[in-house]
N, C-alpha and C positions, 0 to 999 in steps of 0.2 A: 651684471653691473661690475664695473672695475674702478678701483681707486687709482686715480692718475698719479698720485704722489708716489715717489720712490722711497721706500722705508729703509732704515738702516738696520744692519745686523746687530745682534747683541743689545737690542733695546726693546722696550715693551711696546707692543703694537696691538691695538684693538681690532677685532674682526667681527663680521656679521655673516649670516647665512647667505650663500650665493653671491658674495661680493669678493671679487678678485683683489688681492693685495699684491702690489708690485715691489719686488726686491731687485737688486742690481743684476742677479743672475737667473731669476725665475719669478713666476707668479704662484701664489698659493690661494686656494679658494675653499672655504668651509662649505661642504656640500650637503651634509646631513648629520643628524644627531640621533643616536639610538639609546633608549633608556630601558634598563632591566631592573625590576624591583629586587630589593635585597631578600635573602631567605627568611623564612619564618615570620613573615609580616614585619620585617625590619623597616624602620622609618627612612633609612637611607636607600638610595638607588645608584646603580652603576651606570655611568654615562660614557658612551663611546663617541668621540668626535671624529668625523671623516673629513679628510682634506684632499684636494686634487692639486698636485704640484706640476707645473708645466715649464719646461726649459727648452733650450734649443735641441736637446736630444729626445724630446717627447714628453709624455705625461705619465704620471704614476699616482696611485692612491696610497695615502698613509693615514694612520689612525693614532689617536691618543685616548686613553681612558682613565677615569678616576679610579682610585684605589691602587694604582700602580705608581710607585715612586721611581720613575725611569723616563728619561727623555726618549723621543722617537728619532732614530737616525735614518737618514735617507741620502741618496747620492744623486747629484746632478752634474753631468759632464765630468765625471771622474772625481768630483769633490764631495766629501761627506759632510753634511750639515746635521744639525740637531734641532728638533722642535721641542721647545720647553713650554710646559703648561703646569698649572696647579701650584707650583712653588719654584723658587730659584734661589741660588746662594746669595747670602747677604755679604757682599764684598767689603762693607764698611765695619763689619763686626770683627772683634778681636778673637772670638771663638767661632767654631763652625756652627753656623745657624742658617736658617732659611726664611725667606719672606713669602707670604702667600700671594698668589697671582689669581685675580678674578678669572672666572671661566669663560669670559668673552675676550680674553687677552692672551697673547702668546709672545714668545721670544724665539727668534731664529739665530742660532749660533753658527758662525762660520769660523773655521780654524784660522788662527793668525798666520800660520805657516803651512802652506799646502804641500803635501808630499806627492811625488809622482808615483802613480800606481803602475807597476811594471808587469803585473800578472798577465794582462791581455795583449801586451805589445808583442809583435811577431816580426820575423824577417820580411822585408819588403815594405814595411810601414814608412811613412814620411814624417820626419821630425823637423820642426821649424824653430828658429831662434831669431833674436833681434840684436842688432848692433847699433840701432839708432832710435830716437824718439822725435816726435813732431807735435808741438803744442801739448806735451804731456802724454800723448798716446804712444804706446809701444808699437813699433812697426816691425813686424816679422818679415825680414827681408832676406833671410838665408835659410836653406834647407839641406837636409841630407837624407840618406836612406838607411834604415835600421837593418842590422844583421844581429840575430839573436843566437848565441852559442852557449855551450855549457860553462863558459868562462864569464858570461854576462852579456850586456848589450853594447854594441859597437855602432858607429856611424861612418858610412862612406860619404865623402863629399859629393856634391852634385855632378862632378866630372868622373866619379867612380875611380879616383886615383889615390885617395888618402883615406885610411881607415884608422879611427881612434876611439877610445872608450867614450861612451855617451856622457859620462860625468865630465870628462875633459872637454869634449866638444861643447857642452852646454855652458861650461865655465867661461868660455870666450865670448858669451853674449851678455846682454844687459840683465843684471839681477839673476843670471842663470835660468831665466824663464824660457821654457820650451813647451811645445804642444805636439802631440803625436797623433797621427791620423791613419786609419785604414783607407785604402782606395776602394770605393764602392762601385765605380763605373769601369768596366773593362776597356772602355774607349779612352779613358783619361790617361794622359801622359804628362807627368809632372815636368819633364824637361822642355815641354812646349808651352807651359804656362808662363805668362808674362806678369810682371808686377804692375799694379795700378797705384799711382801716386806713391811709388817707392816701397810697396810692400805686397805680401801675399795674403794680407788679412782678409780680403774679400772671399778667399777660398774657404775660410772657416765656417761660413754660413751657406755654402753652396751645397749642391747635391752630389758632387763627385767624391767627396771625402766624408769620412765618419770619424768623429773624435773618439780617441781611445783613452787618452789621459793628458793632463796638463798639470803644471805645478805653480800656477799663479791664480 
């Protein structure tokens, strides 16, 4: 079962067993609940909630359990999110306090500003940037090739004639938004790829490239 509604980040969302919930970047599904009795015949029990998160880069299982005051962090397409259950900060309070969250409800937190994860970027990766939008959609219409050195990350233009720091190259695009990909297929040649409707966006969901990181 899947909930066709697209839910918002940073808002309370109810969930049910085996029902997929759709967020803008992934789906999350509560798959099972494990209960463990408390020690010495205690009246309380520890509950562990299991979820399956599915994005364009695959699926993963995450958990949250009662008795632990900590959000569950997980990563989808290079962006770190947080699963909030049990309680959440009361932003309306003048002092630090929390509100209880029913155990059939959750909050997914997405960072307001996404940082580019540079750890897995390597020489030869392809980086895309945008210099135009269409109907509000960012069109990634320019690319370069990454060179990783002890001095940092650099980008060669698509003609391999101009090399500049990644930060400078990205600053020339809209909102400095970039996406970096590994080449998965040995037969793929980026210089032979053509834009469709003015962009390379279609490649992002193809089989030839694998997302490494993005900052949007």
